[in-house]
TORBA-491109 format. One record per residue (C-alpha): residue number from 1; chain; x, y, z. Coordinates in pm, whole numbers. Last residue first. Layout:
TORBA-491109
[NUM, "A", [X, Y, Z]]
...
//
This chain:
TORBA-491109
[527, "A", [11084, -3548, 21063]]
[526, "A", [10903, -3425, 20753]]
[525, "A", [10862, -3779, 20624]]
[524, "A", [10707, -3887, 20952]]
[523, "A", [10461, -3595, 20940]]
[522, "A", [10356, -3685, 20582]]
[521, "A", [10297, -4046, 20681]]
[520, "A", [10079, -3938, 20972]]
[519, "A", [9873, -3711, 20746]]
[518, "A", [9818, -3990, 20495]]
[517, "A", [9700, -4226, 20767]]
[516, "A", [9453, -3967, 20894]]
[515, "A", [9315, -3916, 20541]]
[514, "A", [9269, -4291, 20498]]
[513, "A", [9079, -4306, 20826]]
[512, "A", [8845, -4024, 20708]]
[511, "A", [8781, -4207, 20379]]
[510, "A", [8683, -4514, 20571]]
[509, "A", [8443, -4313, 20790]]
[508, "A", [8279, -4162, 20480]]
[507, "A", [8240, -4507, 20327]]
[506, "A", [8083, -4634, 20645]]
[505, "A", [7846, -4337, 20658]]
[504, "A", [7746, -4390, 20294]]
[503, "A", [7675, -4754, 20367]]
[502, "A", [7465, -4658, 20666]]
[501, "A", [7271, -4406, 20459]]
[500, "A", [7215, -4653, 20177]]
[499, "A", [7090, -4907, 20425]]
[498, "A", [6850, -4653, 20571]]
[497, "A", [6729, -4548, 20226]]
[496, "A", [6673, -4911, 20138]]
[495, "A", [6475, -4956, 20457]]
[494, "A", [6264, -4648, 20382]]
[493, "A", [6201, -4764, 20026]]
[492, "A", [6089, -5098, 20158]]
[491, "A", [5859, -4933, 20408]]
[490, "A", [5708, -4707, 20138]]
[489, "A", [5656, -5000, 19905]]
[488, "A", [5487, -5188, 20184]]
[487, "A", [5265, -4891, 20260]]
[486, "A", [5180, -4845, 19893]]
[485, "A", [5102, -5212, 19862]]
[484, "A", [4895, -5193, 20178]]
[483, "A", [4703, -4891, 20043]]
[482, "A", [4642, -5064, 19710]]
[481, "A", [4525, -5375, 19885]]
[480, "A", [4290, -5165, 20096]]
[479, "A", [4150, -4989, 19787]]
[478, "A", [4097, -5320, 19612]]
[477, "A", [3931, -5463, 19919]]
[476, "A", [3706, -5157, 19948]]
[475, "A", [3609, -5181, 19581]]
[474, "A", [3540, -5550, 19613]]
[473, "A", [3329, -5483, 19922]]
[472, "A", [3138, -5212, 19735]]
[471, "A", [3082, -5439, 19437]]
[470, "A", [2966, -5716, 19669]]
[469, "A", [2737, -5473, 19851]]
[468, "A", [2595, -5351, 19519]]
[467, "A", [2538, -5707, 19403]]
[466, "A", [2375, -5798, 19732]]
[465, "A", [2151, -5490, 19709]]
[464, "A", [2054, -5575, 19353]]
[463, "A", [1979, -5932, 19452]]
[462, "A", [1772, -5809, 19746]]
[461, "A", [1583, -5563, 19524]]
[460, "A", [1515, -5835, 19269]]
[459, "A", [1397, -6070, 19539]]
[458, "A", [1170, -5801, 19681]]
[457, "A", [1034, -5711, 19336]]
[456, "A", [965, -6078, 19273]]
[455, "A", [783, -6105, 19605]]
[454, "A", [587, -5786, 19529]]
[453, "A", [482, -5925, 19191]]
[452, "A", [373, -6252, 19353]]
[451, "A", [173, -6064, 19615]]
[450, "A", [10, -5856, 19340]]
[449, "A", [-78, -6166, 19137]]
[448, "A", [-231, -6322, 19448]]
[447, "A", [-435, -6006, 19497]]
[446, "A", [-558, -6022, 19138]]
[445, "A", [-651, -6391, 19153]]
[444, "A", [-829, -6366, 19488]]
[443, "A", [-1017, -6052, 19379]]
[442, "A", [-1155, -6220, 19068]]
[441, "A", [-1020, -6321, 18728]]
[440, "A", [-1248, -6526, 18503]]
[439, "A", [-1365, -6237, 18285]]
[438, "A", [-1008, -6143, 18191]]
[437, "A", [-715, -5922, 18284]]
[436, "A", [-859, -5802, 18615]]
[435, "A", [-675, -5484, 18728]]
[434, "A", [-514, -5525, 19070]]
[433, "A", [-169, -5589, 18920]]
[432, "A", [-193, -5271, 18711]]
[431, "A", [-310, -5072, 19014]]
[430, "A", [-4, -5181, 19213]]
[429, "A", [226, -5086, 18925]]
[428, "A", [65, -4741, 18893]]
[427, "A", [72, -4691, 19271]]
[426, "A", [451, -4730, 19253]]
[425, "A", [630, -5017, 19423]]
[424, "A", [910, -4987, 19681]]
[423, "A", [949, -5314, 19872]]
[422, "A", [1009, -5385, 20242]]
[421, "A", [711, -5220, 20411]]
[420, "A", [502, -5300, 20103]]
[419, "A", [581, -5670, 20157]]
[418, "A", [440, -5679, 20508]]
[417, "A", [123, -5493, 20406]]
[416, "A", [71, -5719, 20104]]
[415, "A", [104, -6030, 20318]]
[414, "A", [-140, -5887, 20572]]
[413, "A", [-390, -5801, 20296]]
[412, "A", [-382, -6156, 20162]]
[411, "A", [-670, -6275, 20385]]
[410, "A", [-894, -6003, 20248]]
[409, "A", [-1066, -5684, 20365]]
[408, "A", [-1215, -5381, 20188]]
[407, "A", [-1271, -5535, 19845]]
[406, "A", [-1450, -5354, 19560]]
[405, "A", [-1182, -5490, 19325]]
[404, "A", [-1048, -5178, 19151]]
[403, "A", [-1170, -4899, 19379]]
[402, "A", [-1161, -5088, 19711]]
[401, "A", [-827, -5251, 19630]]
[400, "A", [-691, -4911, 19527]]
[399, "A", [-791, -4757, 19860]]
[398, "A", [-638, -5047, 20051]]
[397, "A", [-318, -5004, 19850]]
[396, "A", [-304, -4632, 19928]]
[395, "A", [-333, -4711, 20298]]
[394, "A", [-63, -4979, 20265]]
[393, "A", [185, -4738, 20107]]
[392, "A", [253, -4694, 19736]]
[391, "A", [567, -4506, 19645]]
[390, "A", [583, -4129, 19685]]
[389, "A", [431, -3823, 19519]]
[388, "A", [585, -3542, 19721]]
[387, "A", [383, -3221, 19711]]
[386, "A", [559, -2885, 19736]]
[385, "A", [325, -2588, 19780]]
[384, "A", [412, -2228, 19696]]
[383, "A", [620, -2294, 19385]]
[382, "A", [699, -1935, 19298]]
[381, "A", [640, -1761, 19630]]
[380, "A", [819, -2037, 19811]]
[379, "A", [1135, -2137, 19623]]
[378, "A", [1111, -2376, 19331]]
[377, "A", [1288, -2194, 19047]]
[376, "A", [1540, -2006, 19262]]
[375, "A", [1653, -2339, 19410]]
[374, "A", [1760, -2454, 19060]]
[373, "A", [1621, -2798, 18994]]
[372, "A", [1836, -3112, 18998]]
[371, "A", [1740, -3209, 19355]]
[370, "A", [1375, -3232, 19251]]
[369, "A", [1450, -3532, 19033]]
[368, "A", [1135, -3690, 18888]]
[367, "A", [983, -3351, 18814]]
[366, "A", [643, -3186, 18781]]
[365, "A", [570, -2813, 18768]]
[364, "A", [219, -2678, 18821]]
[363, "A", [101, -2317, 18780]]
[362, "A", [-250, -2238, 18906]]
[361, "A", [-440, -1944, 18763]]
[360, "A", [-720, -1736, 18909]]
[359, "A", [-612, -1412, 18744]]
[358, "A", [-568, -1214, 18427]]
[357, "A", [-234, -1046, 18370]]
[356, "A", [-47, -1058, 18703]]
[355, "A", [211, -1303, 18564]]
[354, "A", [320, -1034, 18320]]
[353, "A", [505, -844, 18592]]
[352, "A", [716, -1145, 18681]]
[351, "A", [605, -1435, 18901]]
[350, "A", [606, -1759, 18704]]
[349, "A", [684, -1640, 18350]]
[348, "A", [951, -1409, 18490]]
[347, "A", [1119, -1712, 18648]]
[346, "A", [1090, -1905, 18321]]
[345, "A", [1252, -1621, 18127]]
[344, "A", [1534, -1591, 18381]]
[343, "A", [1599, -1964, 18353]]
[342, "A", [1636, -1918, 17980]]
[341, "A", [1422, -2005, 17679]]
[340, "A", [1640, -2027, 17371]]
[339, "A", [1473, -2337, 17230]]
[338, "A", [1658, -2501, 16948]]
[337, "A", [1489, -2523, 16608]]
[336, "A", [1600, -2195, 16450]]
[335, "A", [1948, -2192, 16602]]
[334, "A", [1984, -2559, 16513]]
[333, "A", [1917, -2482, 16147]]
[332, "A", [2175, -2202, 16151]]
[331, "A", [2432, -2423, 16321]]
[330, "A", [2369, -2700, 16069]]
[329, "A", [2415, -2457, 15780]]
[328, "A", [2739, -2323, 15929]]
[327, "A", [2867, -2676, 15991]]
[326, "A", [2787, -2778, 15634]]
[325, "A", [2970, -2474, 15496]]
[324, "A", [3275, -2532, 15715]]
[323, "A", [3298, -2906, 15649]]
[322, "A", [3552, -2898, 15366]]
[321, "A", [3752, -2620, 15532]]
[320, "A", [3775, -2809, 15858]]
[319, "A", [3872, -3131, 15682]]
[318, "A", [4162, -2952, 15512]]
[317, "A", [4282, -2808, 15841]]
[316, "A", [4309, -3155, 15994]]
[315, "A", [4108, -3242, 16297]]
[314, "A", [4195, -3117, 16648]]
[313, "A", [3920, -2856, 16624]]
[312, "A", [3664, -3133, 16653]]
[311, "A", [3756, -3158, 17018]]
[310, "A", [3696, -2788, 17068]]
[309, "A", [3354, -2829, 16904]]
[308, "A", [3273, -3111, 17142]]
[307, "A", [3373, -2895, 17438]]
[306, "A", [3160, -2611, 17306]]
[305, "A", [2860, -2843, 17281]]
[304, "A", [2919, -2971, 17631]]
[303, "A", [2938, -2615, 17761]]
[302, "A", [2621, -2523, 17573]]
[301, "A", [2437, -2817, 17722]]
[300, "A", [2556, -2726, 18070]]
[299, "A", [2398, -2379, 18050]]
[298, "A", [2199, -2414, 18371]]
[297, "A", [1848, -2404, 18224]]
[296, "A", [1893, -2718, 18019]]
[295, "A", [1535, -2756, 17906]]
[294, "A", [1245, -2997, 17938]]
[293, "A", [1428, -3261, 18140]]
[292, "A", [1420, -3093, 18485]]
[291, "A", [1078, -2952, 18392]]
[290, "A", [933, -3299, 18372]]
[289, "A", [583, -3159, 18310]]
[288, "A", [511, -2789, 18264]]
[287, "A", [145, -2728, 18348]]
[286, "A", [-74, -2418, 18350]]
[285, "A", [-401, -2481, 18536]]
[284, "A", [-688, -2254, 18434]]
[283, "A", [-969, -2047, 18579]]
[282, "A", [-843, -1737, 18396]]
[281, "A", [-750, -1770, 18033]]
[280, "A", [-419, -1838, 17864]]
[279, "A", [-313, -1612, 17577]]
[278, "A", [-87, -1401, 17799]]
[277, "A", [101, -1710, 17916]]
[276, "A", [174, -1826, 17562]]
[275, "A", [290, -1475, 17469]]
[274, "A", [535, -1474, 17761]]
[273, "A", [679, -1806, 17645]]
[272, "A", [715, -1667, 17294]]
[271, "A", [902, -1367, 17432]]
[270, "A", [1132, -1596, 17631]]
[269, "A", [1228, -1761, 17306]]
[268, "A", [1169, -2070, 17093]]
[267, "A", [905, -2265, 17281]]
[266, "A", [910, -2623, 17146]]
[265, "A", [1128, -2749, 17432]]
[264, "A", [882, -2610, 17688]]
[263, "A", [592, -2832, 17591]]
[262, "A", [330, -2635, 17783]]
[261, "A", [14, -2816, 17895]]
[260, "A", [-269, -2564, 17948]]
[259, "A", [-552, -2721, 18151]]
[258, "A", [-901, -2571, 18187]]
[257, "A", [-1049, -2544, 18536]]
[256, "A", [-1349, -2715, 18702]]
[255, "A", [-1173, -2687, 19041]]
[254, "A", [-1203, -3055, 19138]]
[253, "A", [-1177, -3175, 18778]]
[252, "A", [-860, -2973, 18720]]
[251, "A", [-704, -3088, 19049]]
[250, "A", [-785, -3453, 18970]]
[249, "A", [-626, -3418, 18627]]
[248, "A", [-313, -3265, 18783]]
[247, "A", [-294, -3552, 19034]]
[246, "A", [-327, -3796, 18745]]
[245, "A", [-13, -3644, 18593]]
[244, "A", [186, -3676, 18917]]
[243, "A", [64, -4028, 18995]]
[242, "A", [361, -4220, 19136]]
[241, "A", [452, -4383, 18806]]
[240, "A", [788, -4212, 18764]]
[239, "A", [960, -4126, 19093]]
[238, "A", [860, -3815, 19292]]
[237, "A", [791, -3446, 19260]]
[236, "A", [482, -3231, 19221]]
[235, "A", [555, -2859, 19263]]
[234, "A", [246, -2639, 19295]]
[233, "A", [235, -2265, 19229]]
[232, "A", [-52, -2031, 19309]]
[231, "A", [-209, -1739, 19126]]
[230, "A", [-415, -1431, 19204]]
[229, "A", [-132, -1179, 19173]]
[228, "A", [-42, -1036, 19512]]
[227, "A", [-128, -703, 19675]]
[226, "A", [-234, -827, 20020]]
[225, "A", [-592, -704, 19974]]
[224, "A", [-621, -819, 19612]]
[223, "A", [-501, -1168, 19707]]
[222, "A", [-754, -1181, 19991]]
[221, "A", [-1041, -1056, 19775]]
[220, "A", [-981, -1330, 19517]]
[219, "A", [-938, -1602, 19780]]
[218, "A", [-1227, -1836, 19698]]
[217, "A", [-1045, -2060, 19452]]
[216, "A", [-726, -2055, 19659]]
[215, "A", [-902, -2181, 19974]]
[214, "A", [-1067, -2460, 19776]]
[213, "A", [-731, -2567, 19634]]
[212, "A", [-568, -2572, 19979]]
[211, "A", [-859, -2771, 20124]]
[210, "A", [-824, -3026, 19843]]
[209, "A", [-450, -3059, 19905]]
[208, "A", [-492, -3110, 20281]]
[207, "A", [-771, -3361, 20221]]
[206, "A", [-542, -3568, 19999]]
[205, "A", [-264, -3562, 20258]]
[204, "A", [-503, -3684, 20528]]
[203, "A", [-644, -3955, 20301]]
[202, "A", [-300, -4091, 20201]]
[201, "A", [-313, -4119, 19826]]
[200, "A", [-473, -4331, 19555]]
[199, "A", [-691, -4090, 19356]]
[198, "A", [-1045, -4218, 19287]]
[197, "A", [-1239, -3965, 19497]]
[196, "A", [-976, -3704, 19417]]
[195, "A", [-1094, -3724, 19059]]
[194, "A", [-962, -3893, 18745]]
[193, "A", [-1206, -3908, 18452]]
[192, "A", [-999, -3713, 18196]]
[191, "A", [-1239, -3559, 17944]]
[190, "A", [-1078, -3229, 17853]]
[189, "A", [-1210, -3134, 17509]]
[188, "A", [-922, -3086, 17268]]
[187, "A", [-700, -2786, 17216]]
[186, "A", [-452, -2599, 16998]]
[185, "A", [-254, -2303, 17128]]
[184, "A", [-23, -2037, 16982]]
[183, "A", [-248, -1877, 16724]]
[182, "A", [-284, -1761, 16366]]
[181, "A", [71, -1834, 16261]]
[180, "A", [238, -1693, 15952]]
[179, "A", [498, -1476, 16128]]
[178, "A", [552, -1724, 16407]]
[177, "A", [334, -1729, 16718]]
[176, "A", [345, -2104, 16751]]
[175, "A", [679, -2267, 16666]]
[174, "A", [543, -2598, 16789]]
[173, "A", [180, -2532, 16880]]
[172, "A", [122, -2511, 17254]]
[171, "A", [-108, -2766, 17412]]
[170, "A", [-456, -2705, 17549]]
[169, "A", [-692, -2937, 17736]]
[168, "A", [-1041, -2793, 17742]]
[167, "A", [-1334, -2763, 17981]]
[166, "A", [-1659, -2718, 17798]]
[165, "A", [-1863, -2406, 17862]]
[164, "A", [-2209, -2395, 17709]]
[163, "A", [-2395, -2275, 18020]]
[162, "A", [-2113, -2049, 18137]]
[161, "A", [-2080, -1894, 17792]]
[160, "A", [-2457, -1848, 17770]]
[159, "A", [-2460, -1660, 18102]]
[158, "A", [-2171, -1441, 17990]]
[157, "A", [-2359, -1357, 17671]]
[156, "A", [-2674, -1270, 17864]]
[155, "A", [-2483, -1020, 18076]]
[154, "A", [-2296, -874, 17778]]
[153, "A", [-2607, -840, 17564]]
[152, "A", [-2800, -674, 17849]]
[151, "A", [-2516, -422, 17895]]
[150, "A", [-2553, -349, 17519]]
[149, "A", [-2932, -313, 17538]]
[148, "A", [-2954, -81, 17838]]
[147, "A", [-2750, 239, 17810]]
[146, "A", [-2625, 220, 17452]]
[145, "A", [-2933, 63, 17294]]
[144, "A", [-3194, 260, 17488]]
[143, "A", [-3012, 591, 17448]]
[142, "A", [-2970, 548, 17071]]
[141, "A", [-3318, 422, 16994]]
[140, "A", [-3417, 737, 16797]]
[139, "A", [-3096, 698, 16596]]
[138, "A", [-3219, 369, 16457]]
[137, "A", [-3001, 64, 16509]]
[136, "A", [-2699, -116, 16358]]
[135, "A", [-2462, -347, 16551]]
[134, "A", [-2142, -449, 16373]]
[133, "A", [-1963, -764, 16487]]
[132, "A", [-1598, -797, 16388]]
[131, "A", [-1329, -1045, 16287]]
[130, "A", [-972, -969, 16186]]
[129, "A", [-810, -1219, 15952]]
[128, "A", [-478, -1335, 16092]]
[127, "A", [-148, -1145, 16132]]
[126, "A", [-273, -866, 16357]]
[125, "A", [-410, -1020, 16676]]
[124, "A", [-270, -1362, 16573]]
[123, "A", [66, -1324, 16735]]
[122, "A", [230, -1041, 16927]]
[121, "A", [465, -873, 16679]]
[120, "A", [189, -684, 16506]]
[119, "A", [24, -594, 16839]]
[118, "A", [73, -223, 16801]]
[117, "A", [147, -127, 16439]]
[116, "A", [377, -302, 16192]]
[115, "A", [143, -202, 15911]]
[114, "A", [48, -546, 15787]]
[113, "A", [-310, -575, 15906]]
[112, "A", [-490, -895, 15820]]
[111, "A", [-783, -865, 15577]]
[110, "A", [-1125, -789, 15723]]
[109, "A", [-1401, -1007, 15863]]
[108, "A", [-1778, -977, 15898]]
[107, "A", [-2068, -1052, 16131]]
[106, "A", [-2370, -819, 16109]]
[105, "A", [-2618, -762, 16392]]
[104, "A", [-2942, -569, 16340]]
[103, "A", [-3148, -388, 16602]]
[102, "A", [-3524, -355, 16651]]
[101, "A", [-3664, -152, 16940]]
[100, "A", [-3986, -254, 17116]]
[99, "A", [-3819, -340, 17444]]
[98, "A", [-3535, -532, 17276]]
[97, "A", [-3567, -699, 16938]]
[96, "A", [-3299, -881, 16738]]
[95, "A", [-3227, -905, 16367]]
[94, "A", [-2959, -1125, 16209]]
[93, "A", [-2700, -1052, 15941]]
[92, "A", [-2444, -1285, 15783]]
[91, "A", [-2110, -1183, 15632]]
[90, "A", [-1919, -1445, 15836]]
[89, "A", [-2111, -1735, 15989]]
[88, "A", [-2355, -1680, 16270]]
[87, "A", [-2355, -1928, 16559]]
[86, "A", [-2480, -2279, 16629]]
[85, "A", [-2388, -2502, 16925]]
[84, "A", [-2448, -2863, 16824]]
[83, "A", [-2640, -3141, 16996]]
[82, "A", [-2621, -3520, 17030]]
[81, "A", [-2298, -3520, 17234]]
[80, "A", [-2459, -3286, 17492]]
[79, "A", [-2177, -3062, 17604]]
[78, "A", [-2197, -2905, 17259]]
[77, "A", [-1974, -2947, 16956]]
[76, "A", [-1942, -2644, 16724]]
[75, "A", [-2154, -2540, 16425]]
[74, "A", [-2120, -2227, 16208]]
[73, "A", [-2429, -2098, 16031]]
[72, "A", [-2518, -1966, 15686]]
[71, "A", [-2878, -1873, 15598]]
[70, "A", [-2960, -1666, 15906]]
[69, "A", [-3334, -1595, 15927]]
[68, "A", [-3343, -1651, 16303]]
[67, "A", [-3175, -1990, 16261]]
[66, "A", [-3489, -2198, 16220]]
[65, "A", [-3477, -2298, 16585]]
[64, "A", [-3189, -2122, 16751]]
[63, "A", [-2972, -1871, 16564]]
[62, "A", [-3063, -1567, 16774]]
[61, "A", [-2956, -1749, 17091]]
[60, "A", [-2608, -1799, 16948]]
[59, "A", [-2597, -1422, 16917]]
[58, "A", [-2538, -1388, 17291]]
[57, "A", [-2228, -1611, 17276]]
[56, "A", [-2074, -1401, 16999]]
[55, "A", [-2161, -1080, 17183]]
[54, "A", [-1990, -1216, 17496]]
[53, "A", [-1681, -1321, 17300]]
[52, "A", [-1658, -977, 17137]]
[51, "A", [-1705, -794, 17468]]
[50, "A", [-1431, -1005, 17628]]
[49, "A", [-1189, -885, 17359]]
[48, "A", [-944, -1146, 17236]]
[47, "A", [-592, -1125, 17384]]
[46, "A", [-281, -934, 17275]]
[45, "A", [-458, -601, 17260]]
[44, "A", [-285, -327, 17062]]
[43, "A", [-603, -157, 16949]]
[42, "A", [-897, -394, 16936]]
[41, "A", [-891, -767, 16882]]
[40, "A", [-1227, -940, 16828]]
[39, "A", [-1371, -604, 16725]]
[38, "A", [-1712, -471, 16832]]
[37, "A", [-1852, -207, 16595]]
[36, "A", [-2145, 16, 16696]]
[35, "A", [-2365, 162, 16421]]
[34, "A", [-2621, 441, 16387]]
[33, "A", [-2908, 438, 16140]]
[32, "A", [-3120, 732, 16017]]
[31, "A", [-2975, 724, 15665]]
[30, "A", [-3135, 989, 15435]]
[29, "A", [-3228, 1233, 15708]]
[28, "A", [-2918, 1158, 15913]]
[27, "A", [-2706, 1202, 15599]]
[26, "A", [-2871, 1540, 15533]]
[25, "A", [-2809, 1646, 15890]]
[24, "A", [-2446, 1532, 15866]]
[23, "A", [-2398, 1716, 15537]]
[22, "A", [-2557, 2033, 15680]]
[21, "A", [-2318, 2019, 15972]]
[20, "A", [-2021, 1963, 15741]]
[19, "A", [-2127, 2257, 15522]]
[18, "A", [-2158, 2484, 15825]]
[17, "A", [-1810, 2390, 15944]]
[16, "A", [-1661, 2454, 15598]]
[15, "A", [-1841, 2788, 15566]]
[14, "A", [-1690, 2902, 15895]]
[13, "A", [-1342, 2774, 15802]]
[12, "A", [-1354, 2971, 15472]]
[11, "A", [-1477, 3283, 15650]]
[10, "A", [-1186, 3258, 15895]]
[9, "A", [-937, 3213, 15608]]
[8, "A", [-1074, 3518, 15424]]
[7, "A", [-1047, 3727, 15741]]
[6, "A", [-684, 3621, 15785]]
[5, "A", [-601, 3709, 15423]]
[4, "A", [-769, 4047, 15455]]
[3, "A", [-561, 4122, 15762]]
[2, "A", [-240, 4026, 15582]]
[1, "A", [-323, 4248, 15287]]
//
């Protein structure tokens, strides 16, 4: 019986295989088309597929002119302000020809996945509508399409992407990556005009920075050879108004990179920070401005908060009970809104394992107070190059005068040079004074205004210095008077102690004399 059962099962499997083969042959006879599907996000990917973006760019060519038969198009701004970049809208089909073979492209979307699978917790890959391109072609063209046409699509798509590329300025969406979010970044076209040619800085220092950027851009093979992620960190530090933000714009324009500006206080967790980094592209500058103010990475804020809570604990028990519910609600709301990014999370963001995803990225931190930053955050290897953005020097002034007034020499230059040696003024303030405020203002007027501003700044600095010196002298005098009073009090106490000692000695001597007299009287009585 067992043997008959096994034979019956084998015959059943054999017939099943034959029926499937016949079904496939019948389907091929009735439907001779094969399909290839390209997903925007495939598998557990956290970033859009390069193949999808290249196919999307390639299909823009098919929508030129009359639209290639496509009835519904999507339009995006082009580099040329008078033109639009057109692409297929969803559920549209377009035909393409390649070496005598005709293929058909279909764009479509599907509902978001809610199965908790790979990528579900990583942003828009699973929580937004999923987009696809489906390529259909005849089975007889299979080898041509797979071996030649698809590589052709990718090459042409990359070329179109380069041709239509617009540099962008990104900022992270507050709370981006939440359960109902479809992305972590929003962007505008990057149109900042600042370049190194118009940046007020010492020429030698400027050339050093430009050479460093050029060396990084062409160092892909070097970084691969030494086993390092293709990234570089820059720390820009100095007083407000010294040009840290304009330096970033000049770097982006010099390298032709996108800029990702991270508002760190709106990033909830270290995981969200990691997601933001993963969603950045290569050829980009990732910026965190005023990092010393962005987050309390040392835990001081929590200590202050705890101290305040301890102080509140001195209130009456009745008040505590009345405010318990409100305090719990406030704590819950703060937990949701307060960033929990830690120093460890920022360090991993800079040079952890995830920092090697992609390549050709520059990370820039700016700060007004470099001394406040944790040394681990700015050490070499994380912030590779430290650039001090200082107050305006005479060379920077001459550059600004040339840019703003087209003047290379003037009788007031000597006055400006002398004042700049004594006064600290930022390039932003110098540039503001050199900017003509009306049609009647010329170089003489602007330079005179700058000299006047420098004179006022000098007088203000001198008054401040005099005030500080007076306060210091007053403090010293007060301390000296206190010391003298203490010394005098100590001397007086010493004198009083001496007098008390002498008096005590006299009293002791008197008592001794009385004792001697008593002894003599007792001896006389005995005799």
